[in-house]
N, C-alpha and C positions, 0 to 999 in steps of 0.2 A: 503493499500500499503505500509506503515512503517513497518507493521508487517512481511508483504511477504520479503521486503528488509533485513531486520533483519535476518530472518531465512535463507534466500541466503547467505547473506555474513558469519553467524556464519557456517553455513554447509560447504560451500566452504574453510573457513578457517580450520576448522578440518579436512576434506578431504586432504589439502594442507599439512598440519602436519602429518598426516598418509602416503600420500606420501614420505615427507621428512622422515620418520621413516622405511619406507620400501624399498625406492631406494637403489638400489646395487650403483649406479652411485652418483659421489660425486658432480659433475656438476647439475646434475637433483635436487639433494637434495636442493643445495642452489637456484635454481629456485623455488621451492616447498616452501621454507622460505620466498623469495621475497613475492610469493602470498600469502602466511600466513599474512606477513606485512602489505600489500595492504588492505588484507580485513580487518585487524584490524584497520587500519588507515578510513574506510568506516563505523565499528562499533563507533569508537570515533566521528567522523563526524555526525553520526545520534544522539548520546547522546549529540549534542550542546557543543562539544568540538573541535572547527575548529582549534584552535592552535596545542594541542596535534595532531590532525589528518595529519596536514601538517607537524609538527615534525617528527612523523611516519615515512611519506613517504620521506622526505630527509635525515634524520638520519639513519634509520634502512635501509628502502627498498635501500636506494641511496649508501650511503657512506660506512655503515658498509658491506653491502654486497660485494661491490666491493673488499674491503678488504678481505673478506672470500674466494672472487672467485680468487683474486691472489694468497691466501697460499695456496687452492687446486692444480692450476697450478704447484706451487712452489715446492711443498711437494709429493713426490710418497706414494700414500695411499693405494697402492695395495701389500703391502710388507706384508709377512704372518706373523702374531703374534707368539710365542709359547703358546701351551694350557694352560700353569700356568699363563700366564699374559692373555690370554682371561678369565677365569676364574675370575682373580683379576679384571678386568675391567669390566666385566658383574657386580661382587658382589658390586662396587663402585658405577656403574649407578644406579642399583636398590636404595640401599643406598640414594645417589643423588636425585633421582626422588620423593622417600617417603620424603624426607626432601622438596623441593620444592613445593610438594603437600600440604604439610602443610603449608609451608609460604602462599600459595595462599587462602587457607582458612583462615588463620590466618588476611590477607590483606584484603579480603572480607568483613568479619565480623567485622573487626575494621578499617576503612578507616581513616588513618591518617590523620590532618591537613582540612581536608573538612569539612565546617559547614553546606552546602548548595549544593544541584546540580546546583541552578543558575551559583556559581561562580565556578564551576569545571574546565571549559576550557579558563577562563581568563586570557591572560598572565601575567597581573600584578599581580593577586591573586599566580599564580605558582611562578612567581620571587621573592614574596614575602614569601613564604613557602619554596623553594629552596634556597634561599641566608640568612634567618634567622634561622628557627628551623632546617634545615637538611644542613649548611654551610658544616661542617665537614664531613658528609657521602659524599658529593659532590665534596670537594675537594680531600678525599681520592679516591675516584673511578677514579678522573682524574689522580691519581699518580698511580694506577693499572694499567690504559688504558697505561699509558706511560712504564711502567715497561713491560707489556705484549709486546708491540711493539719493543722495546729494545731486549728482550730475542729472540723475532722471528728473528730479524736481527742477532743479536749474531748466533742463530743455522743455520740460513742460510749460514753465513760465514764459518763456522765450515763444513758445508757439501759442501762448494766450494772446501776449502781447500785439502777435502780427496781424 
């Protein structure tokens, strides 16, 4: 039964991401990403990491996707782009995709900071790793998120004034 559930969640997650990529409607794309986040949470729960599974649902499927949906609603994404800008965006997307694939392969082969699978989902172990070994990346990420939010507000303010 566990193998069936794993493959069901994995295939559903892959199909949700494929739907996200293929969908022309931005709202449907956001819903596909929410489905992928929920499937990922189910996979974490199956891997005996209940804390990570709950955080996946609360933070990503909840809070982050609400922000994405608000941004989709506030910005007109149906504007046509110039052909030269489309080529640049496509090239940058392919390059970024290759970099992310290499990062994923590196992360899978060298899982940092985890000594055994028994301690993977324990909140105390996650907190210890996050606030000792990865304190600076954690703080830098929080500053980047705040900068992105301020940037989004500035852009929206500019758009209102035009």
